[in-house]
C-alpha positions as CSV (number, residue, x, y, z in Angstrom):
1,M,0.2,0.1,0.0
2,A,1.1,3.4,-0.8
3,T,2.8,5.7,1.9
4,T,0.5,8.6,1.1
5,K,-3.1,7.3,1.8
6,H,-6.2,9.4,0.3
7,P,-8.3,10.7,3.1
8,S,-11.4,8.4,2.2
9,R,-9.3,5.3,2.2
10,K,-7.8,6.4,5.2
11,K,-11.5,6.9,6.7
12,R,-12.4,3.6,5.3
13,L,-9.2,1.8,6.9
14,I,-10.0,3.4,10.5
15,K,-13.6,2.2,10.1
16,L,-12.5,-1.6,9.5
17,N,-9.8,-1.1,12.4
18,T,-12.8,-0.8,14.6
19,H,-14.2,-4.1,13.4
20,T,-11.3,-6.0,15.2
21,K,-12.4,-4.9,18.6
22,W,-14.5,-6.9,21.2
23,A,-17.6,-5.4,22.4
24,P,-17.5,-3.1,25.7
25,F,-17.5,-5.4,29.0
26,W,-20.9,-3.6,30.3
27,T,-22.8,-5.6,27.3
28,V,-22.3,-8.7,28.9
29,F,-24.4,-7.4,31.9
30,K,-26.9,-5.4,29.9
31,I,-27.5,-8.2,27.6
32,N,-27.1,-11.5,29.7
33,G,-27.8,-10.2,33.1
34,K,-25.5,-10.3,36.3
35,G,-25.1,-14.0,36.8
36,Q,-24.0,-15.2,33.3
37,K,-20.2,-15.2,32.6
38,V,-19.9,-14.6,28.8
39,H,-17.2,-13.2,26.8
40,P,-17.6,-9.8,25.4
41,S,-16.5,-11.1,21.8
42,R,-19.9,-13.0,21.8
43,H,-21.5,-9.5,21.4
44,T,-19.5,-8.4,18.4
45,A,-21.3,-8.6,15.2
46,V,-18.6,-8.4,12.8
47,K,-15.1,-9.6,13.9
48,R,-12.2,-9.0,11.2
49,N,-8.8,-10.4,11.3
50,W,-5.8,-9.4,9.1
51,R,-5.0,-13.0,8.6
52,R,-8.3,-14.5,7.9
53,T,-10.5,-11.7,6.1
54,K,-9.0,-9.3,3.6
55,T,-10.3,-5.8,3.0
56,K,-11.0,-4.3,-0.2
57,A,-10.2,-1.0,1.0
């Protein structure tokens, strides 16, 4: 990829970078209740990894 990136491409890449993170920890209590132990990654709709899934950005 080029060293100098177009602003629109940078915006797309920034958005895709947020798809690599887990959901916030408080979503576990909000969705499952206080007694359940569930990993926050379960509540993440889109998960992307640099090895598994390539982007078209």
